[in-house]
C-alpha positions in Angstrom: -5.9 44.9 -4.4 -2.9 46.6 -2.7 -1.6 44.1 0.1 1.6 44.3 2.4 3.7 41.5 3.4 2.0 40.6 6.8 -1.2 41.4 5.4 -3.6 38.9 7.0 -5.2 38.3 4.1 -2.7 36.3 2.8 -3.3 33.7 5.9 -6.5 33.5 5.0 -6.2 32.9 1.0 -3.9 30.1 2.2 -6.0 28.3 4.5 -9.1 28.9 1.8 -11.1 31.0 3.2 -11.3 33.9 1.4 -14.2 34.1 -1.2 -13.6 33.2 -5.0 -12.9 37.0 -6.2 -11.0 37.7 -2.8 -8.7 35.1 -3.9 -8.3 35.9 -7.6 -7.3 39.3 -6.0 -4.7 37.9 -4.1 -3.2 35.9 -6.6 -3.0 39.1 -8.9 -1.2 41.3 -6.1 1.0 38.6 -5.8 2.2 38.8 -9.4 2.7 42.1 -9.4 4.9 42.2 -6.4 7.9 40.7 -5.5 7.9 41.0 -1.9 3.9 39.7 -1.8 4.9 37.2 -3.5 8.2 35.9 -1.0 5.7 36.6 1.9 3.0 34.1 0.7 5.5 31.2 -0.7 7.1 31.7 3.3 4.0 31.6 4.8 2.9 28.3 2.7 6.2 26.9 3.5 5.0 27.2 7.1 1.7 25.8 6.4 2.8 22.8 5.1 4.8 21.7 8.3 2.0 22.9 10.1 -0.3 21.0 7.8 1.9 17.7 8.5 1.6 18.2 12.3 -1.6 19.0 12.8 -4.0 18.0 10.5 -6.8 17.1 10.2 -8.6 19.0 13.2 -6.8 17.8 16.1 -10.1 18.8 17.9 -11.1 15.1 16.5 -9.1 11.7 17.1 -9.4 9.9 13.7 -10.4 6.1 14.7 -6.6 4.9 13.9 -5.0 7.9 16.6 -8.2 6.4 19.0 -6.5 2.6 18.7 -3.2 3.8 19.1 -3.9 5.0 22.3 -5.7 2.1 23.1 -2.9 -0.1 22.3 -0.9 2.0 24.1 -2.3 1.5 26.9 -2.6 -2.0 26.5 1.1 -2.6 25.8 4.5 -1.6 26.7 6.5 0.7 24.4 9.1 -0.9 22.6 12.3 0.7 23.4 15.0 -1.4 22.6 17.7 -1.3 19.4 16.4 -0.9 15.7 14.8 -3.6 14.4 13.9 -4.7 10.6 10.6 -6.3 12.1 9.4 -4.7 15.4 7.6 -7.9 17.5 4.1 -7.2 18.9 1.2 -8.8 20.6 -1.6 -10.0 18.4 -4.1 -7.4 17.8 -6.7 -6.7 15.8 -5.5 -3.2 15.3 -4.3 -3.2 12.0 -7.8 -3.5 10.6 -9.0 -0.5 11.8 -6.5 1.6 10.0 -8.7 3.6 7.6 -9.8 1.6 4.8 -10.9 4.8 2.6 -13.4 5.4 -0.6 -14.4 1.5 -1.6 -14.7 0.5 2.0 -16.4 3.0 3.6 -19.2 3.4 1.2 -20.1 -0.1 2.0 -20.7 -0.1 6.0 -24.5 1.8 5.6 -25.4 -0.7 3.2 -24.0 -3.4 5.2 -25.6 -2.2 8.7 -28.8 -0.9 7.2 -29.7 -3.3 4.3 -27.5 -6.8 4.8 -30.2 -9.8 5.3 -30.2 -12.6 7.6 -27.2 -14.4 5.6 -23.5 -13.6 5.2 -23.2 -9.4 3.8 -20.7 -10.2 1.0 -23.3 -12.7 -0.5 -26.3 -9.9 -0.4 -27.8 -9.1 -3.9 -27.2 -6.7 -6.1 -29.8 -4.1 -5.7 -28.2 -0.8 -7.7 -30.1 -2.4 -11.0 -31.3 -6.0 -12.7 -28.4 -7.5 -15.0 -30.3 -6.7 -17.9 -30.6 -3.3 -17.2 -28.9 0.0 -17.8 -27.6 1.8 -14.9 -29.3 4.6 -13.7 -27.8 7.9 -14.6 -28.4 10.2 -11.4 -26.3 9.0 -8.5 -27.3 6.4 -6.3 -27.6 7.0 -2.5 -24.4 6.4 -0.6 -26.6 4.6 1.9 -28.0 2.0 -0.4 -24.6 0.9 -2.1 -24.1 -2.6 -2.0 -21.8 -4.6 -0.5 -20.5 -5.6 -4.2 -20.4 -2.4 -5.6 -18.2 -0.8 -2.8 -15.4 -3.7 -3.0 -14.6 -2.4 -6.5 -11.4 0.1 -7.0 -11.7 3.4 -7.3 -11.6 4.5 -11.1 -8.3 5.3 -12.9 -7.3 7.0 -15.9 -7.7 4.9 -19.1 -4.9 3.8 -20.5 -3.8 4.9 -24.0 -4.1 2.5 -26.4 -5.2 -0.1 -24.2 -9.0 -1.4 -25.0 -10.6 -4.0 -23.2 -10.2 -7.4 -23.3 -12.3 -10.6 -21.9 -15.8 -9.1 -20.8 -17.6 -11.0 -17.9 -19.9 -13.6 -18.7 -22.7 -11.1 -17.5 -22.7 -7.1 -17.7 -23.4 -6.6 -13.9 -20.0 -5.7 -13.2 -20.4 -2.9 -15.5 -23.0 -1.8 -13.7 -21.8 -2.1 -10.4 -18.7 -0.1 -11.9 -21.0 2.7 -12.3 -23.0 2.6 -9.6 -19.8 3.2 -7.9 -18.4 6.1 -10.1 -22.1 8.0 -9.5 -21.6 7.4 -5.8 -18.0 9.5 -5.6 -18.9 12.3 -7.3 -20.7 13.3 -3.7 -18.3 11.2 -1.6 -18.2 13.2 1.6 -14.6 12.7 3.7 -16.4 13.7 6.7 -18.8 10.1 6.4 -15.6 8.3 5.1 -13.7 8.9 8.5 -16.8 8.0 10.5 -17.2 4.6 9.3 -14.0 3.9 8.5 -12.9 2.0 11.6 -16.1 -0.2 11.8 -16.1 -1.1 7.9 -12.6 -2.6 8.7 -14.2 -5.6 10.9 -16.3 -7.0 7.4 -15.2 -10.4 6.8 -12.6 -10.8 3.5 -15.0 -10.6 0.7 -14.8 -14.2 -1.4 -11.7 -14.0 -4.2 -14.7 -14.5 -6.8 -16.6 -10.9 -5.8 -12.9 -9.6 -6.7 -12.8 -8.3 -10.2 -9.6 -9.3 -12.4 -7.1 -6.0 -12.9 -5.5 -5.4 -15.7 -1.8 -4.4 -15.1 -1.3 -0.6 -16.2 1.7 -0.5 -18.2 4.3 2.3 -19.3 3.1 4.6 -22.0 5.6 5.7 -24.5 5.9 9.8 -24.5 5.7 8.8 -28.6 2.2 7.6 -27.6 1.0 10.3 -25.0 2.3 12.8 -23.5 -0.6 13.6 -20.6 -1.4 11.3 -17.8 -4.6 12.5 -16.2 -4.4 12.3 -12.2 -7.0 10.3 -9.8 -7.7 12.6 -6.9 -9.6 9.8 -4.6 -8.3 6.1 -3.8 -9.9 3.0 -1.5 -7.6 1.8 1.3 -9.8 -1.5 1.8 -6.7 -3.6 0.0 -3.9 -3.0 3.3 -7.0 -4.5 5.5 -7.6 -7.7 3.3 -4.2 -8.4 3.1 -3.2 -8.0 7.1 -6.6 -10.5 7.1 -4.7 -13.5 4.5 -1.7 -13.0 6.1 -2.0 -12.8 9.4 -5.7 -14.5 10.3 -5.3 -17.5 7.4 -1.1 -17.4 7.4 -1.4 -16.9 3.7 0.0 -14.9 0.7 -3.3 -12.5 -0.1 -5.1 -13.6 -3.9 -3.1 -11.2 -6.2 -7.0 -9.7 -6.8 -7.1 -8.3 -3.3 -3.9 -6.4 -4.0 -4.2 -3.0 -5.1 -1.1 -0.7 -4.7 -3.1 2.9 -4.7 -4.8 1.6 -1.8 -2.1 0.2 -0.1 -0.4 3.7 -0.2 -2.9 5.6 1.3 -3.7 3.5 4.5 -0.7 6.0 5.5 -0.1 9.7 6.0 2.7 10.4 3.1 3.6 13.9 2.2 6.7 14.5 -0.1 9.5 17.2 1.0 12.3 18.6 -0.5 10.4 19.1 -3.9 8.1 21.8 -5.2 4.8 22.6 -4.3 1.4 25.4 -4.9 -1.5 25.8 -3.0 -4.8 27.3 -4.3 -8.2 27.8 -2.9 -7.0 25.9 0.2 -6.3 22.9 -2.0 -2.0 22.2 -2.1 -0.4 19.8 -4.6 3.5 18.6 -3.6 5.7 16.8 -5.5 9.4 14.7 -4.6 11.7 12.6 -6.6 13.4 9.7 -6.1 15.3 6.8 -7.6 13.3 3.7 -8.2 14.2 1.0 -6.4 13.7 -2.0 -9.0 14.6 -0.1 -11.9 17.6 1.9 -11.2 17.3 4.1 -14.6 13.5 4.8 -13.4 12.5 8.2 -10.9 9.4 7.6 -8.6 7.6 10.8 -9.1 5.8 11.3 -5.5 1.9 13.4 -5.8 0.6 14.7 -3.1 -3.1 16.4 -3.1 -4.5 17.9 0.3 -7.6 19.1 0.3 -9.0 22.6 1.9 -9.7 22.9 5.3 -13.2 24.5 4.7 -14.8 22.4 2.3 -14.8 20.2 -0.8 -13.0 21.5 -3.8 -13.6 20.1 -7.4 -10.2 19.5 -8.5 -8.7 18.9 -12.2 -5.1 18.0 -12.2 -3.1 16.1 -14.9 0.8 15.9 -15.2 2.2 16.4 -18.6 5.6 15.4 -19.7 8.0 17.2 -21.6 8.7 14.0 -24.5 12.3 15.6 -25.0 13.0 14.9 -21.0 11.0 11.6 -20.4 10.7 8.7 -22.5 8.1 6.7 -20.9 6.0 6.8 -17.8 3.5 4.3 -15.7 1.5 5.4 -12.7 1.8 2.9 -10.4 -1.8 1.3 -9.4 -5.2 2.1 -10.0 -5.4 -1.1 -12.4 -8.4 -1.2 -15.3 -11.2 -4.0 -14.3 -11.1 -6.3 -16.7 -14.1 -5.8 -19.0 -14.9 -2.7 -17.9 -14.5 0.5 -19.4 -13.1 2.8 -17.0 -15.3 5.7 -15.5 -14.8 9.2 -15.4 -12.2 10.8 -12.5 -13.7 12.0 -9.6 -13.7 15.4 -9.6 -14.8 16.2 -5.6 -11.8 16.1 -3.6 -13.8 16.4 -0.1 -12.6 18.6 2.8 -8.9 17.6 4.6 -9.1 14.6 2.4 -5.5 14.1 1.1 -4.4 11.6 -1.7 -0.9 10.3 -2.5 -0.3 8.6 -6.0 3.4 7.5 -7.4 4.6 7.6 -10.7 7.5 5.8 -12.3 8.7 7.6 -15.2 12.3 6.8 -17.6 13.7 10.3 -17.9 16.6 10.8 -20.7 20.0 11.1 -20.1 20.5 13.6 -17.4 17.4 15.7 -17.7 16.5 17.8 -14.4 12.9 19.1 -14.9 10.3 16.6 -16.4 7.2 18.4 -16.9 4.4 20.0 -15.2 1.3 19.3 -13.3 -1.3 21.1 -14.9 -4.6 22.0 -12.5 -7.8 23.5 -11.7 -10.2 24.1 -8.3 -13.4 24.8 -9.1 -13.0 25.5 -12.6 -10.2 27.9 -12.5 -6.7 27.6 -13.3 -4.4 27.0 -10.5 -0.1 28.1 -11.2 1.6 25.0 -12.8 3.8 23.0 -10.5 6.8 22.0 -12.0 8.3 18.4 -11.6 12.1 18.5 -10.7 14.7 15.8 -10.3 17.5 16.1 -8.3 19.1 12.3 -8.0 22.0 14.1 -5.4 19.0 15.0 -3.2 18.6 12.6 -0.1 14.8 11.3 -0.3 12.6 11.8 2.4 11.4 9.1 4.9 7.6 9.2 3.8 9.5 8.9 -0.2 11.3 5.8 1.3 8.6 4.4 2.9 5.8 5.0 -0.1 8.7 3.0 -2.3 8.6 0.3 0.0 5.4 0.3 -0.1 5.0 0.2 -4.1 8.1 -2.5 -4.2 5.7 -4.8 -1.8 2.7 -4.7 -3.9 4.6 -5.0 -6.6 6.2 -8.2 -5.5 2.8 -9.5 -4.4 0.9 -9.3 -7.7 3.9 -10.6 -9.4 4.1 -7.4 -11.5 7.7 -7.0 -11.6 8.9 -10.5 -11.1 12.0 -10.2 -12.8 13.0 -7.3 -11.0 11.3 -7.5 -7.2 12.1 -10.4 -5.2 11.2 -11.1 -1.4 15.4 -9.7 -0.4 14.7 -6.2 -2.3 11.4 -5.8 -0.6 13.1 -7.1 3.0 16.2 -4.7 2.4 13.9 -1.6 1.3 12.2 -2.5 4.9 15.2 -2.3 6.8 16.1 1.0 6.0 12.7 2.4 6.7 12.7 0.9 10.2 13.8 3.1 13.1 12.4 3.0 16.8 10.9 6.2 16.5 8.7 5.0 13.1 5.4 5.5 13.9 2.8 2.9 14.6 1.1 2.3 11.5 4.3 1.5 9.7 5.9 -0.4 12.4 3.1 -2.6 12.2 3.2 -2.9 8.6 7.1 -3.6 8.8 6.3 -7.0 10.9 3.2 -7.9 8.2 5.8 -7.7 5.5 8.5 -9.6 7.1 5.2 -12.0 7.7 4.4 -12.2 4.1 8.2 -12.5 3.0 7.7 -15.9 5.9 5.1 -17.0 3.9 6.6 -16.4 0.4 9.6 -18.4 1.4 
């Protein structure tokens, strides 16, 4: 295929509108012609800006956008000076933000199959406690509430084994049911039910699984981290309900860092990026606020606009540049062997990950992200650390959310205290901050008050 820098097929390639054969031909043409490659890279930069401004489909308002419009009509906007925790009227709106994979899958079951009693006490219907889990995906509509509130699976921790298995194997059966359902999860369905599932009662603490804190992995043990492409978003709604309704700190089992992180639209900036068949992967690094010697790596995966894609991705660190690394969040459930990571990334679905990396000396290139789209290898993405670069607002906010989550679970009690969290919140505060971020700053301020 012969291309010129203004060929419309370059744009079609970036949008994922070409057939696999045509996309492969474009990639070969770009590799063979430096001017075409430069044009493709420039178009990609423009696309990233547009994706951030316009995605998802501007013709469809997300539940959070609809609620923000309603709230703007009810309340007078705050036009005062910058303050760390802006005051607002009491509103149920925080509970209506997207709750994602685990919570959304539950809604149809909660509506269609709940008995007269509270849905959180509904009996499990996927398999008997003494029998094996089904080997075929259960219909999403039939998943019970106890399955849906489980966290999305994360990668296995090298060298980590199960401990203190539950008295019954029902938890393992439920986890298997969730794993199977996530294989075919639809982004459209998740968006459609997210606003409604947030009205469900706060789950009883006893119904939430015990989680094992995910520790650091030495590069002497492993240099690869398989990257999860789906995360739930239920945890932040639970924290809102604990703090704002019950005036109490949330139970640690209800705090899931990856779900809190993915309740917001966060995009790296100033790092590296790549795109293949309409799917993009981008990164950004910044200093770790609770460990100055460490670096936080922010990874963002954005689904294609025209349909789901099968994604397999892994971070491969350079042992000469990195001594250890740790995926933040995605804690394994106690007594349950982690299931296979989901590989289907629904259309327009985004997932943000944070990895804490301990670099050696002044290393700049920390490793690479290797990934496949629909079984085809995509160009590896270099992970570059530049301590002199000022982090983006989204990266700062991600670091705040991570610090807040780790403080609530006492994961880094030796390094993270309320003063650190409050200081990070003040850095993120601004008059023009999006409404959902202003609300979480208010939440953090209230949580710190309760903690004191």
